[in-house]
RODO-2510 file (C-alpha; in nm, 4 decimals, decimal comma):
residues 123
     n   res          X          Y          Z
     1     m     0,1588     0,2635    -0,8229
     2     s    -0,2087     0,2667    -0,8038
     3     a    -0,4163     0,2772    -0,4496
     4     k    -0,6177    -0,0344    -0,5823
     5     d    -0,2652    -0,2090    -0,6109
     6     a    -0,1166    -0,0871    -0,2823
     7     g    -0,4589    -0,1780    -0,1003
     8     k    -0,4596    -0,5453    -0,2281
     9     f    -0,0686    -0,5863    -0,1054
    10     i    -0,1636    -0,4560     0,2642
    11     g    -0,4889    -0,7142     0,2070
    12     v    -0,2606    -1,0008     0,1411
    13     l    -0,0380    -0,9427     0,4451
    14     f    -0,3671    -0,9271     0,6586
    15     l    -0,4714    -1,2233     0,4888
    16     s    -0,1249    -1,3827     0,5781
    17     r    -0,1776    -1,3030     0,9229
    18     t    -0,5150    -1,4976     0,9408
    19     i    -0,3713    -1,7985     0,7688
    20     a    -0,0875    -1,8081     1,0249
    21     h    -0,3092    -1,7839     1,3195
    22     q    -0,5249    -2,0671     1,1782
    23     f    -0,2273    -2,3061     1,1371
    24     h    -0,1140    -2,1864     1,4442
    25     l    -0,4308    -2,2999     1,6369
    26     s    -0,4030    -2,6690     1,4397
    27     t    -0,0298    -2,7579     1,4828
    28     e     0,0901    -3,0258     1,7366
    29     s     0,4262    -2,8885     1,7208
    30     f     0,5437    -2,6303     1,9639
    31     a     0,8037    -2,4911     1,7412
    32     q     0,5453    -2,4367     1,4418
    33     h     0,2983    -2,3351     1,7077
    34     k     0,5726    -2,0504     1,8214
    35     a     0,6760    -1,9584     1,4872
    36     l     0,3560    -1,8877     1,3598
    37     n     0,2502    -1,7142     1,6848
    38     d     0,5368    -1,4582     1,6244
    39     f     0,4746    -1,4560     1,2496
    40     y     0,0939    -1,3253     1,3098
    41     d     0,2343    -1,0685     1,6045
    42     a     0,4600    -0,8952     1,3811
    43     i     0,2866    -0,9027     1,0431
    44     p    -0,0100    -0,6515     1,1477
    45     a     0,2537    -0,3776     1,2227
    46     l     0,4511    -0,4007     0,9349
    47     a     0,1447    -0,3899     0,7061
    48     d     0,0073    -0,0747     0,8999
    49     s     0,3231     0,0934     0,8697
    50     i     0,3296     0,0496     0,4886
    51     s    -0,0308     0,1740     0,4587
    52     e     0,0323     0,4983     0,6951
    53     q     0,3430     0,5552     0,5062
    54     w     0,1588     0,5342     0,1540
    55     q    -0,1740     0,7195     0,2720
    56     g     0,0882     0,9773     0,4131
    57     e     0,2887     1,0231     0,1036
    58     f    -0,0065     1,0350    -0,1106
    59     e    -0,2488     1,1903     0,1192
    60     e    -0,5263     0,9295     0,0030
    61     l    -0,6799     0,6553     0,2213
    62     l    -0,6408     0,3384     0,0706
    63     e    -0,9130     0,0759     0,0318
    64     i    -0,8118    -0,2633     0,1490
    65     p    -1,0053    -0,5458     0,0606
    66     i    -1,0934    -0,8478     0,2515
    67     l    -0,9566    -1,1544     0,0682
    68     s    -0,9753    -1,5039     0,1257
    69     s    -0,8004    -1,7897     0,0203
    70     k    -0,8851    -2,1540    -0,0606
    71     d    -0,7395    -2,4705    -0,0089
    72     v    -0,4088    -2,3632     0,1805
    73     e    -0,2330    -2,7071     0,2406
    74     s     0,0600    -2,6087     0,4570
    75     p     0,1799    -2,2970     0,6508
    76     i     0,5208    -2,3301     0,4248
    77     k     0,3630    -2,3959     0,0799
    78     y     0,1642    -2,0883     0,1507
    79     l     0,4362    -1,8640     0,2989
    80     k     0,6572    -1,9157     0,0091
    81     t     0,3862    -1,8680    -0,2538
    82     t     0,3174    -1,5235    -0,0798
    83     l     0,6554    -1,4411    -0,0244
    84     k     0,7094    -1,4813    -0,4077
    85     w     0,3956    -1,2760    -0,4900
    86     i     0,5517    -1,0017    -0,2255
    87     k     0,8804    -1,0234    -0,3916
    88     d     0,6942    -1,0120    -0,7694
    89     t     0,5085    -0,7046    -0,7219
    90     r     0,6847    -0,5033    -0,4595
    91     y     0,8489    -0,2689    -0,7224
    92     s     0,5299    -0,2049    -0,9578
    93     t     0,3131    -0,1573    -0,6218
    94     f     0,5344     0,0826    -0,4654
    95     d     0,8090     0,3158    -0,5495
    96     k     1,1416     0,1205    -0,5855
    97     e     1,3332     0,4555    -0,5042
    98     d     1,0859     0,5117    -0,1599
    99     s     1,3904     0,3804     0,0886
   100     a     1,1243     0,4137     0,3769
   101     l     0,8569     0,1894     0,2155
   102     q     1,1021    -0,0630     0,0510
   103     n     1,2688    -0,0657     0,3884
   104     d     0,9385    -0,2078     0,5793
   105     i     0,8814    -0,4296     0,2595
   106     d     1,2120    -0,5856     0,3479
   107     e     1,1276    -0,6422     0,6893
   108     v     0,8159    -0,8391     0,5677
   109     v     1,0519    -1,0446     0,3387
   110     k     1,2532    -1,0806     0,6356
   111     l     0,9766    -1,2137     0,8483
   112     f     0,8323    -1,4513     0,6124
   113     r     1,2063    -1,5981     0,5420
   114     s     1,2905    -1,6297     0,9073
   115     t     0,9090    -1,7923     0,9711
   116     i     0,9790    -2,0427     0,7020
   117     y     1,3082    -2,1332     0,8404
   118     k     1,1723    -2,2090     1,1883
   119     l     0,8735    -2,4199     1,0283
   120     k     1,1318    -2,6270     0,8328
   121     f     1,3954    -2,6923     1,0480
   122     l     1,3003    -2,6318     1,4083
   123     k     1,1053    -2,9183     1,5772
***
């Protein structure tokens, strides 16, 4: 559980907000437009809460990198890939026993899953 890993985790969440916003502006589907809007409105508050909790617990400021992504093909593919990364790294990045932090990460997972559902099935 390093500050560098926690910072990267938050950076990935912030990047997902930017990518969702870009897809939001380039879709012709109202349902996709709305689903991505809901996502990019919600994810910053969750990232902020996780970051503030970590900083409060360890009394250390995180260095959050500015990340970029290349060749993002579709919002569903991007969200699925990022969700897998979140699920694969959450317990190595944050204490598994820290229920408050893990609760917020559960909310992130929930947001990704519901957005994937909306993008796939709502037209």
